[in-house]
N, C-alpha and C positions, 0 to 999 in steps of 0.2 A: 066950046074951049074951056069956058068958065066952069061947066058942069066936070070935064074931064080933070080939071086942076083941084075941083074940091074933093073928087073921089080920091085922088092920088094922096091928099092931105090926110084924109080919114084913115086910109090904109096905112100911112107912114105911121100915123099917131097911136093906132091899134098895135102895130109892131113894136114900137118903143115901149107901149104899156106891158105887153107880153114879156119883152125882155127884161124890163125892169122887175117883174114879178117872178121870173125864173131866177134872176140874179139873187134876189132876196131870199128865195126858198135855198139856194144853193148855200147862201151865206149861214142861214140857220142849221141847215143839215151839217156843215163843218163844224159849227160851235156845239152841237149837241154830241159830236164824237170826241171831243176833247175830255181832259181829267176833270175833275170837280173843280170848281174854280176855287174852293177854300176847303181844306182838309179839316179845319178846326182842331189842330193838334197843339196839344201844350207841350213847349219845348224849353230846354235849357242849352241856351248856344252860347259859345264863347270861341268865335271862329276867326275873328278879325286879327291881322297881323301875325298869324300862324301859317306854317308853311303846309302842314297837313292837318287833317281832321279825323277824328275816331268817332264813330257813332255809337249811340248807346239806345237800347229799348229796355225799359224797366216798367213793372206793375206799380207804379206809384199810387193808383187807385185800384179798388177791388172789382168794379163793375162799370157798365156803361148806362146811361140814362136813355129810356126808351124815346123814339122820335115820333112826331105826329105824321099820320098818314095823309099826303096830300100830292095833287099832281104837279105842284111845282117843283123846283129845283131841288134834288136830293141833297140833304145836309148830313154831314157826320155827326155822329151821337157824341154828347158830352160824357164826362165821367164823373163818378162820386164814389165816396168810401175811401178815406185816406189810408193807404196801406204803408205802415212805418217801416216794415222788413224792405219793400221796393224802393222806399225813400232812401234806406240807408245804404242800399247798394248803389243807387245813384250818387250819393254825397261821396262814397269810398272812391267811385270812379273819377270824380271831380278832384278829390284832394290827391289822388295818386298822379294825375296829369299834371297838377300844379307843382307836385314835389318833383316830377320829372323836369319841367320846365325850369324850375329853379337851380337844378345842378348841369352843370356844363360838360360832365364827364361821362353823361349818358348819350345824349344825342346834341353834338357840339353845334352842328350845322342847322339843326331843325328845331321848330318848337310846334307843340301839340296843341290843337283846339279840339273842341267837343261839340257835339250836337247831339242832345238826348231827348227821346220822346217818351211819352207815357203811353203804353199799350192797354192799359186798364183791364188787364187779364182778359183781354179779348183778343181772339184771333183775327178779327177783321180789322181792330185798330192796328193791329202789329203789321198786317199787310199793307195798310195804308201808309204806315211810317216806312216801310221797306220801300214803297215805291217813291216816296218823297226823297229818301236818300239817294235812289237812282236818278230821278228826273226833276226834282224841284216842283213847287207846287203849280207852277204854269206851264211847265213843258211836258210833252208827251212822248218824248223819245229819251231813252237812257244815254246820259252823257258824262256818266262816271263823276258827276258833280252834284254834291247837295245843293240845297236852296241857298247857302252861303257863298257859293261859287267856288269852294275848296274842294280839292280831291279827296275822296274818302280812302283810307289806308286799310280800315278794320271796322267791324261792327261787334259790339258786345251785347249779348242778350239772348232771347228775349224774356227770360223769367221762367220758363216752363217748357217741358219738351213738346207739347202740342203746338204752341206758338213759335217756338223755336225751329221746329220742322217746317212749318208754313212759312217762315221768313226765310229760312235757308235755301228752300226750293225756288224761290224768287231770286235771292241773291247769287246762288251759285251759277245760274245761267249767264251772269255776267262778270264771272271770276272776282267776285267781291270777297276779300279774305275774310274768314272768321276766326277769330284770335283763338278760341278753344281747341280747335283741331290741332294747333301747334303747341299748346301750353300742356304737355304731357309727356312723360319720359325724359325730363330734362334735369341737367345738374348745372348750377352755376354759383359764382361766389359773389357776394354783395359788397358794397363800397368799404363795409367795415370788418372783411375778412370771413364771414359768416358763409357757410357752405348751405345751399338750398338744393333739394331734390324732390322732385314730383313723380308720381306713379302715371299708369296708363290713364287713369280718370282725371288727372290734373291736381290730386290731392297731394299735400305735402306728407312726403316720407321722412324726410329729415329736414330739420330747418326749424323756423320760428314765425309766428304772427305777433305783429304788435297790437296791443290793445289801446286803442285811442277812446279818450273821452271827450266829450263836448264840454268846454269851459267858455262861460259867458263873462266878458270884462265889464267894467262899469259903463262902457259906451253901448253895450248891447251887443256887441261884435261875438260870435261864436268861434273858437279856435279848437283844433283838434290837438290834444295833449296825450303823449304816450303815458298811460300809468301801470303797463304791465305787459308780459309776455306769454304766449302759448308756445311752449318748446315741444318739437316733436322728435322722437327717435325711432327705431325700427320695431322697439318694444313697447313703448309707452310714450305717454304724453303728460305734460305737468303744466299747471297754471303758476306763474311767478307773478306775486304782487309785492313789491317792496315795501317796507313797513312805514316809509315816509312817502308813500303813493299819493299823489294827488287826486286820486280817484273820487269823483264826485258822485256821493251816495244822496238817495233820497231820505234824508233823515234831517232830524232839526239841526243837528251841528254840521251836516253835509259831510260827515266823516264815517269811518267804517263802524257799522252798527254793531251791537251785541247780538251775536248769531243765534242765541237761546234767550227765551224768557223763563225757562226752568232750568235749574242747576242740575248736574248730571246724577241720575239716579244711583243711590247706593246699592251695594250687593244685598241681596234679599228681596229686591223690588225690580219691576219691569216698566218700560216706558209704554204709556197709552197716549195716542195722540189726541188732542182735544178737537172735537168737530167743528169745522168751519174756521180753524186757526191755523196759522203757519206750522209746518213741520217741526219747527224749533219750538213749538209751546206744546208740552205734554205733561201729563200727571205721572207720578211714580206708585204703582199700586203694588202690593206685596203679592209675591208668587203663591200659588195655589199649593195647597197640601200634596206633598210628593214632588215638589218641583222647586228648583233652586237657582239663583243667579250668583255665580262666584265672583264676577266682574262688575264693575261699576258701568252704568250706561247701557246693560244689554236690553234689546227690544224684546226679545222672548226668554222664557225661563226654561232652563233644562230639565228634562225628567230625570228622576233618581233610578238606579238599578232595581230588579225584582226584589232583592234582599236588603234593599236600603230605604231610608226615608229622610224627609228634609228635617233640619233641625228647627227649633223654635225661631231662629232669625232667619230661616230660609236662605242661608248663603253657604250651606254645606250638607252633603248627604252623608247620614251616618247610618250604621247598621241598625236595623228595626230590632225591635225587643221581641226576645224568643219567648214562647209561653209553652209551658207543659207542666203536669202535676209532679213537682220535684220532691226529693226525699228531704230536702233541706228546709222546705217551707212548712208551716205549722199543721196545716192540712194533710199533707202526704207524710209527715212525721207521726200524726195522730193515727192514720190508717195503718201504717206499717206497724205500729205498736199493738192495734187491735187484731191485726192478721196474726202476728205472732202469738199473741195472748190466746187467740181462738184454737191454733193449732198446738199450743201447749196444754190447753184444757182438754182437747180430744186425745192427747197422748196421755194425759192424766188418767182418763177414763179407760183407756186402754189397759194402763198400769194396773188400775183397780181391778178390772175383769181378769187380769193374767193372774195376779196375787190371789185373788178370791175365785179361781177357775172351777174349785171343787165344790162350791157352794151350790144350793138348789137353785138360787135366783140365777147365778151366772150361767148354770148348765141349762135351764129352762129357756134361755133366751138364743138358742142356737149360736154357740160361741163363733163359729166360722163366719157366720152372717154378720154377727155384731162387729167382730173385727175388720170385715170389710167395710162396713158402714162408717166406724170410725176412722180408718185410713182414708177413705174416700173425703171424710169432711175435712181431714188435714190436708188434702191436696187442693180442696176448693178453697179454704180460707187463705192458704199460701199462693194459689193462683193469683190472688188478687193484688200481690206485691209485682207481678209481672207488668200490672196496668200503671204502676207508678214509675217515674223517671222518664228520661228522655226517649221515646219510642225508637226502635231500629226495626228492621226488616224481621228479624229472628224472633224480636219480642212480639211483634205483631202477629206473626204466625203461631207463636207458642201459647200466648195467653188465652184465646177463645178456644183453641183446642184443648187446653189442659182443663179450662173450666167446664167444657162440655163433657169430656171423660169423666171428671171427676164427679160431676151430678149424676151422669150414668151410671157409674159403679155405686153411688150411694142408692140411688131410686130403684135400680134392680135388686139390689140386696134387699131394701126395703119391701120391694114387691114380693120376693121369695117370703119374707115373713108375713105379710099380709094374705098371700095364698093359704098359707099354712092355718091363720086365723079363720080364713073363710071356709076352710075344709072343717075345722073344728066347730064352727058354727052349724054348718049343715049337718055334721054328724049328730051335734046336740039337739038338733030338730027333726032329724029324719026317724021315720018309724022302722026303718029297714037297716039292714047291717051294710055299713059303708067301710071302704077303705082309705086310711089316712094318706097324704102325700110322702112319699119316701123323700129323705133329705137329700139324696143325689138330685132329684129334680129341681130343687131350690137352687143348687149351685149351677145347675144346667141352664135355667133361666138367666142368672147372672151373667154366665159366659156368652150365651147368644146374644144378649143385649150389648155387652161391651164389645164384643167382636165386630157386630153389625156398626156400632158407632164409631168404632176404629175404621172400618172400611170407608164410611162416609167422610171421615175427616182427613183420610189419606188422599181421597179424591180431590177434596177441597183444597189441600195443600198443593197438589201436583198440578191442577187444572188452572186454578185461579186464586193464588195465595194472596193474603193479606199482604200490605208493604207500608212502608213510612211515607208520609206527604207532608209537603209543606202548604199549609191553608192560610191564604191571606185574604179571603174574601169577606169574613165578618167584620173585620178592621184592619185596614190597609197599614195602620201603623205597626201592627205586631204580625209575626211570624207564628202559627200556631202548628206545632209538630204532633201530628196525630196519626192514626193508622187507618189507612183505607182498607176496609174489611173485604176487599175483592169481590166475590161473588156473593151477593145477597140471597140468591137461591140456595146455595149449599149451606150458607150461615143459617138461614131459617129452617132448612131440613135438619141440621144438628140439633138444635134447641128445640124444634117441633118434637124430635122423639123424645127428648127429656121430659117435655110436657105431657106427652102421651104415657110415659112411665107414671108421672105423678098423678094423673087422672086414674089410671088402673089402681094405684096404691090407694087413693083417696076412696074409690068405689068399694074395693074389696074390704078395707078395713072398715069404711062406714057400714057396711052389712053386719060385720062382725063384732060391732060395738056392743051387741046386746048379749054377749056371753055373760055367764054368772058374774057375781060382784067381785070375785077373787081375780078375774082376769081383765086387768087394765091395760095390756098391751095395745088393744086394738084403739081403746080411747086415746091413749097417749099419740099413737101414730096419727090418729085422725086429726088430732088438735095440730100436730107438727105439720101435716100437710095443708091445714088450712093457713097457718102462719106462712108457709112457702108461697101458695097462691096470692095471699094479701100482698106480701113483699113483691112478687114479680108483677102483679097487675098494677101496683102503685108505680113500679119502676118505669112502665112505658111512658105515660105522659110527661113525667119528670125528666127522662132522659131526652125526649124530643124537644122538650121547651128549653134546654141548656146549651151553651157553646163552651167551646174551648176544653180548658182543664177541668171545668165543673161537671161537664158530661161525663167525663172518666170517674170523678168523684161519685157522681149518682150510682153508676154501676158498680163500683165497689162496694157502697153502702148496701146496695142489693144483695151482693154476693155475701157479705159478712152477716146481714140480717137474717137471711133464708138459712145460711149454715148454722148460725148461733141457735136459730129457731129448732132446727131439726136436733141439734146436739142436745139443747136443753129439754125439749119435750120427751124425747125418746130414752136419754140415759140418765138425766139428772134425777128422776124419782127412784131409779134403781140404785144408782149410787148412793143416794140417800140412805135407803135401806141397809144397803151392804155396809156403809161405813158408819151410820149412826143408829140404826135399828136392826144389830144383828139378831136378836131373839126373834125378829120375824122371818129371818131367812132360813127357814125350815121347810121340810118336806110337806108337813102338815098345813102349813100357812100358804106355801106356794103352790102346792097341788091341789086338785079338785076333781069331782066326778062329774062327768057329761052323761046323763041318762040317756038310754036308747030303748028300742024295744026288747031286745034279747037280753042284754045286759049292760052295764056301766062301763065306761072307758075310763080308766085311770089316766089323769093328765098329771103327771109328776116329772120330776127331774131325771128319774130312771127310766123313763119311756121314750128318750130322745132317739133311739134307734128303733123302737118297735114299730111292726107294720100296721097294727091295729090302732094304735094310740097317736094322738096329735100333741106336739109339744106347744105348750102356751105359756108364755111368761106371764106373771102376775104381779101387779102391784098392789098392795094392801094400805089403806089409810091407817092413820095411828089410832 
């Protein structure tokens, strides 16, 4: 019996022990399924003695602090990094609720409380706060009350789209009002009679915002003071700050600071911000050449037009200086005088030849070719006047063509003479009977050369003619009126033909320079051609190294120098004999015989048209 009773007691004790162990396990399991004991949320609460409460979620801090990994009870992370913007939102909500409670005309039978949590810019913290709004920190079932025991009517937050979406998904299941959804497309009138209108996004379309400034009194209390307004209309908005505004500025006097540390830049200068300093601090630097600032305080200078340039003060665009070789200036005036004087000298030589056309010396020089040379020299020296003055399209086309044709006529006529001298030299040196060149062939040479030159010039003017251009490249401050010569290939072809004629003249007369002493025609032409080549060879580097009107002056000097050289070398000795030494202007002095094998060929003034004689002009020394 005793043994049986002992066994019963042992079994009963084991049963009680197992029941207690299972009960303790169930208790532990129930506690682990509850919410966290403490969310560790930083809150701003004012809910006592208020009928309803509005919740708020704002990012008062930037981030959460990492927690230690452990097997113990999970702890909610702390926050760090103060966010002034989120703090300002929170204080705005508190101020608004207090202002509503102070007025009895808005909610006469109710007062508003608030409970605000810091979500720390973290979705996890925002969701924790949402659960606290629904259940309280110790409850596990939503009861539409927060931890203060008051009913929630709305929640404002949570400071970002990601956090707001996460919170709204929790709250919408329990029909908690979200204020933002209803604060859109509304119109109402404030207590002071102002009309407020919002758009679909809740932004004010018509109305105003009060600008509130923190003011601290002597006791250290902070108060919100209205210092201005933002006024909104459908087309614009404006900031209104009264002159006597009590806005607290961060300056030594705590009053409105001077907005600039530099006075307004005067016209002719522009603003250049100082690196590392506020935008109101800048330097006033002068505008660049070609740019102006006509108004004070300009950030950028305005460029002048193509035909204008900035004045020295850089505050106004003025027309650019125009440059060309004008008749009125000293250089142009001198060149015109030299051109006219050269033409008059050539005409005077023609008059001398016409008056003394029956003398032996005049007839011995082939009067027709001499007349053509004289007229061509008149054309060349007068063509230089076309280079002076403001260029136009017609002057650009006329001057180079006139010059080329004038030299072509002159050089082809000289070539006719030099070929005659060349034949005379061949006859004087030949031991066989030779026939001299008939005068008609000399005229034919001139005609062929001039017609060919006219053809090339016509093609030049028709295909790619010269034209007047405004050149602003060398000096931006000036506009140089000059001629664009058009096709350089055509221009080179025209003057290359003149150079070829000059070379032929020089070669033929150089060979004929060894005629008997009485015949100085060849020597005079040889010297004249040497002057011609020296002038134009010197012209090339001088022309390429000058700019503007001086380039035109160099070309005119070359034209006049070469024309004066030909005129002086060919005709001056003959005019000297005709006018000052008439006794030497006889058939005996001018004429001479060139010996041949069979007979002598008489070279006299009477043999101009002879088929067997060669007319040779002679110049005798005194």
